[in-house]
Structure formats: structure tokens, C-alpha cells
C-alpha positions as CSV (number, residue, x, y, z in Angstrom):
1,M,45.8,-13.0,49.5
2,P,42.6,-14.6,48.2
3,D,39.6,-12.2,48.1
4,F,36.4,-12.8,50.1
5,K,34.0,-14.8,47.9
6,G,30.7,-14.6,49.9
7,P,27.9,-12.1,49.6
8,L,28.7,-8.6,51.0
9,S,26.3,-5.7,51.1
10,S,28.0,-2.4,51.7
11,K,26.6,-0.1,54.3
12,L,28.0,2.8,52.4
13,P,27.6,1.7,48.7
14,R,28.3,5.2,47.3
15,A,31.3,5.9,49.4
16,G,34.8,5.6,48.2
17,T,38.2,7.0,49.1
18,T,37.8,10.5,50.4
19,I,38.8,13.4,48.1
20,F,41.3,14.6,50.7
21,T,43.2,11.3,50.5
22,I,43.0,11.3,46.7
23,M,44.3,14.9,46.3
24,S,47.0,14.6,49.0
25,A,48.3,11.4,47.3
26,L,48.2,13.1,43.9
27,A,50.1,16.1,45.4
28,S,52.7,13.8,46.8
29,E,53.1,11.8,43.6
30,H,53.6,15.0,41.5
31,K,55.5,17.0,44.1
32,A,52.8,19.6,44.1
33,I,52.2,22.2,46.7
34,N,49.4,20.8,48.9
35,L,46.7,23.4,49.5
36,S,44.0,20.7,49.5
37,Q,43.8,18.9,52.8
38,G,43.1,21.3,55.7
39,F,46.3,21.2,57.8
40,P,48.9,23.8,58.7
41,D,52.5,23.3,57.5
42,F,53.9,25.4,60.3
43,E,55.0,24.2,63.7
44,V,52.9,23.6,66.8
45,S,53.8,25.6,69.9
46,S,57.1,24.4,71.3
47,E,55.7,25.0,74.8
48,L,52.8,22.6,74.1
49,I,55.1,20.0,72.6
50,N,57.3,20.2,75.6
51,L,54.3,19.8,77.9
52,V,53.2,16.6,76.1
53,Y,56.8,15.2,76.4
54,E,56.9,16.1,80.1
55,K,53.6,14.4,80.7
56,M,54.8,11.2,78.9
57,K,58.1,11.3,81.0
58,N,56.1,11.7,84.2
59,G,54.2,8.5,83.5
60,Q,50.8,9.8,82.5
61,N,50.5,7.2,79.7
62,Q,47.7,4.9,80.8
63,Y,43.9,5.2,80.1
64,A,42.3,8.5,80.8
65,P,38.8,8.5,82.3
66,M,36.2,7.8,79.7
67,P,34.9,11.4,79.4
68,G,38.4,12.9,79.6
69,I,40.5,14.1,82.5
70,Q,38.7,16.2,85.0
71,L,41.1,19.1,84.9
72,L,40.8,19.6,81.1
73,R,37.0,19.4,81.3
74,E,37.0,22.1,84.0
75,I,39.2,24.3,81.9
76,I,36.9,23.8,78.9
77,S,33.9,24.7,81.1
78,K,35.6,28.0,82.3
79,K,36.6,28.8,78.7
80,V,33.0,28.5,77.3
81,K,31.6,30.4,80.3
82,K,34.0,33.3,79.6
83,L,33.5,33.3,75.8
84,Y,29.8,32.5,75.5
85,S,28.3,32.9,79.0
86,A,27.3,29.2,78.8
87,A,27.4,27.0,81.9
88,Y,28.4,23.4,81.3
89,D,29.0,20.9,84.1
90,P,32.4,19.3,83.6
91,A,31.2,16.1,85.2
92,T,28.1,15.5,83.0
93,E,28.1,17.8,80.0
94,I,31.6,17.8,78.6
95,T,33.4,14.9,76.9
96,V,36.9,14.9,75.3
97,T,36.9,13.2,71.9
98,A,39.4,11.8,69.4
99,G,38.9,14.9,67.2
100,G,35.8,16.7,65.8
101,T,34.9,13.9,63.3
102,Q,34.6,11.3,66.0
103,A,32.5,13.7,68.1
104,I,30.2,14.2,65.1
105,F,29.9,10.5,64.3
106,T,29.3,9.5,67.9
107,A,26.7,12.2,68.5
108,I,24.7,11.1,65.4
109,L,25.0,7.5,66.3
110,S,23.8,8.1,69.8
111,V,20.5,9.8,68.9
112,I,19.6,9.0,65.3
113,K,17.5,5.9,64.7
114,E,16.2,4.1,61.6
115,G,14.1,6.5,59.4
116,D,15.0,9.7,61.3
117,E,15.6,12.6,59.0
118,V,18.6,14.9,59.5
119,I,18.7,18.3,57.7
120,L,22.2,19.4,56.5
121,F,23.4,22.1,54.3
122,D,25.4,21.5,51.1
123,P,28.2,22.0,50.5
124,A,28.8,20.0,53.7
125,Y,31.8,18.4,55.2
126,D,32.0,14.9,53.9
127,C,31.6,12.9,57.1
128,Y,28.1,14.2,57.9
129,A,25.9,12.2,55.5
130,P,27.8,8.9,55.9
131,A,27.4,9.1,59.6
132,I,23.7,9.7,59.3
133,E,23.4,6.7,56.9
134,L,25.3,4.4,59.1
135,A,22.9,5.2,62.0
136,G,20.0,4.3,59.7
137,G,18.9,7.9,59.3
138,I,18.1,9.8,56.1
139,P,20.2,12.8,55.2
140,V,18.1,15.7,53.8
141,S,20.3,18.0,51.9
142,L,19.5,21.7,51.4
143,Q,21.8,23.9,49.4
144,L,23.4,27.1,50.8
145,K,22.7,30.1,48.6
146,P,25.7,31.4,46.7
147,P,27.6,33.7,46.5
148,S,27.3,34.3,50.2
149,F,26.4,30.7,51.0
150,S,23.6,31.7,53.3
151,I,20.7,29.5,54.6
152,D,17.2,30.0,53.2
153,W,15.3,29.6,56.5
154,N,11.9,29.5,54.6
155,E,13.2,26.5,52.8
156,V,14.2,24.9,56.1
157,K,10.7,25.6,57.5
158,R,9.1,23.9,54.5
159,T,11.4,20.9,54.9
160,I,10.8,20.2,58.6
161,N,8.3,17.4,59.2
162,Q,7.4,14.9,61.9
163,R,10.4,12.7,60.9
164,T,12.9,15.6,61.3
165,R,15.1,14.6,64.3
166,M,18.2,16.8,63.8
167,I,19.5,19.9,62.0
168,M,23.3,20.1,61.4
169,I,25.0,23.4,61.1
170,N,28.7,24.4,60.7
171,T,30.1,27.9,61.5
172,P,32.6,29.1,60.5
173,H,31.9,26.9,57.5
174,N,34.1,24.4,55.7
175,P,34.4,24.6,52.7
176,T,33.0,28.0,51.9
177,G,34.4,30.3,54.6
178,S,31.0,31.7,55.4
179,I,29.6,32.3,58.9
180,L,26.2,32.2,60.5
181,T,24.9,35.4,62.0
182,A,23.0,36.1,65.2
183,R,19.9,36.5,62.9
184,D,20.5,33.0,61.6
185,M,20.7,31.6,65.1
186,M,17.5,33.3,66.0
187,Q,15.8,31.9,63.0
188,L,17.0,28.4,64.0
189,E,15.8,29.0,67.5
190,K,12.4,30.0,66.3
191,L,12.0,27.0,64.0
192,T,13.0,24.5,66.6
193,K,11.3,26.0,69.6
194,Q,8.6,23.7,71.1
195,T,9.8,20.8,69.0
196,D,11.9,17.7,69.8
197,I,14.5,18.6,67.0
198,L,18.1,18.3,68.1
199,I,21.0,20.5,66.8
200,L,24.5,19.4,66.0
201,S,26.7,22.4,65.7
202,D,30.1,22.0,64.2
203,E,32.2,24.9,65.5
204,V,35.7,23.6,65.1
205,Y,36.9,26.9,63.6
206,E,35.5,29.0,66.4
207,H,38.7,31.0,66.8
208,I,39.3,31.5,63.1
209,I,36.8,34.3,62.2
210,F,37.6,37.7,60.6
211,D,36.6,41.2,59.7
212,G,35.4,42.1,63.1
213,Y,32.7,39.4,63.3
214,E,32.0,37.6,66.5
215,H,31.5,33.9,66.5
216,Q,27.8,33.1,66.9
217,S,27.8,29.8,68.8
218,V,24.6,28.1,69.6
219,M,25.7,28.4,73.2
220,R,24.8,32.1,73.1
221,F,21.1,31.2,72.5
222,P,19.1,29.7,75.4
223,E,16.6,27.8,73.2
224,L,19.4,26.2,71.2
225,V,21.7,25.3,74.1
226,K,19.2,22.9,75.6
227,R,18.9,20.9,72.4
228,S,22.4,21.1,71.0
229,F,25.6,19.0,70.7
230,V,28.4,21.5,70.1
231,V,31.7,20.2,68.6
232,F,35.2,21.7,68.9
233,S,38.7,20.8,67.9
234,F,42.0,21.3,69.7
235,G,43.8,20.3,66.5
236,K,42.3,23.3,64.6
237,T,42.9,25.8,67.4
238,F,46.5,24.7,68.1
239,H,47.6,23.8,64.6
240,A,48.0,20.1,65.5
241,T,45.4,18.3,63.3
242,G,47.3,15.0,63.5
243,W,46.8,14.8,67.2
244,K,43.1,14.1,66.6
245,C,41.8,15.6,69.8
246,G,38.6,17.7,70.4
247,Y,35.6,17.9,72.6
248,I,31.9,18.0,72.6
249,L,29.4,19.8,74.8
250,A,25.7,18.9,75.4
251,P,23.1,19.0,78.2
252,S,23.5,16.1,80.6
253,K,20.6,14.1,79.1
254,L,22.0,14.2,75.6
255,M,25.6,13.7,76.9
256,A,24.5,10.5,78.7
257,E,23.4,9.1,75.4
258,F,26.6,10.3,73.7
259,R,28.8,8.6,76.3
260,K,27.0,5.3,75.9
261,V,28.3,5.1,72.4
262,H,31.7,6.9,73.0
263,Q,32.7,4.3,75.6
264,F,32.4,1.5,73.0
265,N,33.9,3.2,69.9
266,V,36.8,5.1,71.5
267,F,36.4,4.8,75.3
268,S,39.1,7.4,76.1
269,V,41.5,9.8,74.4
270,N,45.3,10.3,74.4
271,T,46.2,10.8,78.1
272,P,49.5,12.8,78.0
273,L,48.0,15.1,75.4
274,Q,45.0,15.9,77.7
275,F,47.2,16.7,80.6
276,A,49.4,18.9,78.4
277,L,46.4,20.8,77.0
278,A,45.0,21.4,80.5
279,D,48.3,23.0,81.5
280,F,48.6,24.9,78.2
281,M,45.0,26.3,78.3
282,S,45.3,27.5,81.8
283,D,46.6,30.7,80.2
284,E,43.8,32.0,77.9
285,I,46.3,33.8,75.7
286,T,47.0,30.4,74.1
287,Y,43.7,30.5,72.3
288,T,43.3,34.2,71.7
289,G,44.8,36.1,68.8
290,I,44.6,33.2,66.5
291,E,42.1,35.0,64.2
292,A,44.6,37.8,63.6
293,M,47.3,35.4,62.4
294,Y,44.9,33.7,60.0
295,A,43.4,37.0,58.8
296,R,46.9,38.1,57.8
297,K,47.4,34.8,55.9
298,R,44.1,35.1,54.2
299,D,44.8,38.7,53.1
300,Y,48.4,37.8,52.1
301,F,47.2,35.0,49.8
302,L,44.5,37.2,48.3
303,T,47.0,39.8,47.5
304,L,49.3,37.3,45.9
305,M,46.4,35.9,43.8
306,K,45.2,39.3,42.4
307,P,47.2,39.0,39.2
308,S,45.7,35.5,38.5
309,R,42.5,34.6,36.6
310,F,41.1,33.0,39.7
311,K,38.3,35.0,41.3
312,P,38.0,34.8,45.1
313,L,34.8,34.5,47.0
314,D,34.2,36.2,50.4
315,C,35.7,34.4,53.3
316,H,34.8,35.5,56.9
317,G,36.0,32.4,58.8
318,S,37.9,29.1,58.7
319,Y,41.2,28.7,56.9
320,F,39.8,28.0,53.5
321,L,39.2,30.3,50.4
322,L,37.0,29.4,47.5
323,F,38.2,30.6,44.0
324,D,36.1,30.6,40.8
325,Y,38.1,29.4,37.8
326,S,35.3,29.9,35.2
327,K,37.5,32.4,33.3
328,I,40.2,29.7,32.9
329,S,38.4,26.5,32.1
330,N,35.0,25.0,31.5
331,E,36.1,21.6,32.9
332,K,34.4,19.9,35.8
333,D,35.9,20.9,39.0
334,T,37.1,17.4,39.8
335,D,38.9,17.2,36.4
336,F,40.4,20.7,36.7
337,A,41.6,20.1,40.3
338,K,43.5,17.0,39.2
339,R,45.0,18.8,36.1
340,L,46.0,21.8,38.2
341,T,47.9,19.4,40.5
342,V,49.6,17.4,37.8
343,E,50.3,20.2,35.3
344,H,50.8,23.2,37.5
345,G,51.9,21.8,40.8
346,V,49.2,23.0,43.2
347,A,46.6,20.8,44.8
348,S,43.2,22.0,45.8
349,I,39.8,20.5,46.6
350,P,36.9,20.6,44.1
351,V,33.8,22.0,45.8
352,S,31.4,19.6,44.1
353,V,32.5,16.7,46.3
354,F,30.8,18.5,49.3
355,Y,27.3,18.2,47.6
356,K,24.8,15.5,47.2
357,N,23.5,17.0,44.0
358,P,26.3,19.4,42.9
359,P,25.5,22.5,40.9
360,D,27.6,23.3,37.9
361,K,29.9,25.8,39.7
362,K,33.5,26.2,38.8
363,L,34.9,26.4,42.4
364,L,38.0,25.1,44.1
365,R,38.9,25.2,47.8
366,F,42.4,26.3,48.8
367,C,43.7,26.0,52.4
368,F,45.7,29.1,53.4
369,A,46.9,27.6,56.8
370,K,50.4,27.6,55.4
371,K,53.8,29.3,55.8
372,D,54.1,32.5,53.8
373,E,56.7,30.9,51.6
374,T,54.3,28.1,50.8
375,L,51.5,30.5,49.9
376,K,53.9,32.6,47.8
377,A,55.2,29.6,45.8
378,A,51.6,28.3,45.3
379,A,50.4,31.8,44.1
380,E,53.3,32.1,41.7
381,R,52.2,28.9,40.0
382,L,48.5,29.7,40.0
383,C,49.1,33.1,38.5
384,K,50.6,31.4,35.5
385,V,47.5,29.3,34.8
């Protein structure tokens, strides 16, 4: 087909194919074990799958209401009330989305205008900055402080100015596995009190938190609740990332703006899946105990990796582990990750891709949301590197 010959100015001139696509394709090409892209290789609950099939057979296959089916929004409201003592009106403050990424993109597009600054923390999930840029905003990247990947709140205070419209946080954190504490949330609350700054809190790994820690959602903090979009993922919770279904919570004034955009870039989300999730989540046991399963997988992989020359960093949440490979190679992480895939048969994600200005750290991210046999096979290969 002839290529377009006219002038074309890219809205994302620095963006290319995502690293997740690149590494998964490389893993497939070389038949490597894929610990790069964050998806489980074990099965979704058969009960949930049967419920989706049942809803399809029963004719629930047409458009859902724009904000999501009422029953599912009511169940979400009950869930967050029980877990976080937060009261959200299902009619005006909860919207079902086509996954967490769509929720994040739409929230940013709905409130960020030309020239608005948005503070985010590197390493940051790769959809954040492009969404800000597409909205005409300016991403302002601050770096989390290794090895714990904590936020320097004094640096945040110095960075805030009259153009700051939003601060984006992510806990449990992808890619580092760090978590924000109650003290962090109180610092954020203090900095934003009596300002017009909004918060976008990415909490898609809310149920994957370890070592006795409690998930510190913005919903636990009154001054943050009133200014926050809060994003969640059914796919992460129920091991079904390919279903691309999540939800977002916000006060009614913010949600009204969100829905103005949502209705034109998605309108509504998979109908039979919503009905199935509503039935499935009527029993809260379906979303409890997930952290214990993932904690066991994390510990199992760490035990398997002890003989290796890779050094693990602390992980208190999410289903990702960072490993330092500086005792193995001085290569750039992007080069080493590709060589590890091609020559040793294990795919990972180089952490530098999550930074605007990456430091020279020798870190790779491995996903441990895998069957035990997958983790065992991957560790056997990595211990030989």
C-alpha cells in the first residue's frame, strides 16, 4: 500500500512500540519463558468463566449503561465501604471502565488542560506521561528514592507551583513492588490541603500486598477522598488481564467530567462480563486471600533465585520483583534484558524504560504471577547466568 505523503506531526513524537510488546514478541520468537509482561499464566476461576458464559447464553449481550450496570456498581460501593470505610454513590461516583489504563487515560483527559502540570514519580507505568501529553499537559517527573523507592515529600513540596493540577501516585507500585504508607498519605494530604490539586491514585494491585501491611488507599484519608480519582482492575484481582475490565471512583463533580469523556472514547464496557462479576463478587471471599497466594509465589521465586547472581530488592506489593544484575554484567538494562531473552531463554522488563531520565541502575523486573513450574523453569535458567 502506498504510504501517506503529506505532512504529519506526531502528537507523541518520542513514543514507539511499548517495551511490553517488544519483550513479549522477543520471548515468543526465541521460545523464552515470559516473565516480562504482567499477566498470570494460570487459569481464571472456572466459576467466573461459567458465569460469563451463562450471561451470554441468557442474552445479556447488548450495550450496558454508560457508567456500568447498576448491580455491579452497587457491589463495588459495598466493597469499598467495607474495606476502606469510604462511601461512594453507585449512581454518580462509580464508573466501570475498559481496564485500568482506560480509566487513567480518561481521568487525565477529563481534567488536564493545555499547560497544566502533573507530578508523577519515576519509575512510572508507561501510560502516565503519554496520556498527560495528549491532554496538552506537562509531565513533571520526580524520582523515587532507591533502594526502598520512597517519595521525597520535601522535593514534592518544592515542585508544586500554581500550574500544578494533579499528582499521580501508584500503590502497590509497578514496577518496584514498593508501597505507600499511612505517613506518605498524610504527607500528601498536608501538601494538597487548601489547594485545587487533584490526585489520581492507581491502586490496581490493592489486593496484592504482603508482609502484614495494610493497603493505604487514598480512600482512607478524608482530605484526599474529596480530590481523588481512584483506579482499580478486575483483571489484576481475578487473574484475567485480557478481559480489560476495571473501575474508577471519584466524587460526583469529578466523575461528571470523567463520564463526559468516557461516553465518547468507550461509552460502555463488556456487558456479560459485568453481570458475571456482579454475581461473582456478591461473595466477598472471591477477592480475599489473594495476597496469601501471591506472597507464597513471591517467596517461592526468591528461594529458587538464591543460588543466582541476581540480587533481589524488597517487594511488599504487586506481582513484580526487581533484581539487580550488576554482579553479572555492566550492560545497559535494555541490552541485557534482550540478551537474557535470546541467550538464556527468560524475558524480563528493563526498569529504565519506566523513567524519563533513567539513572544508571542495573535492574530488571520479573513477573512472578506464574505457575510454580514456570517459576521453577525460569529460575533454573537464571541461576546459570
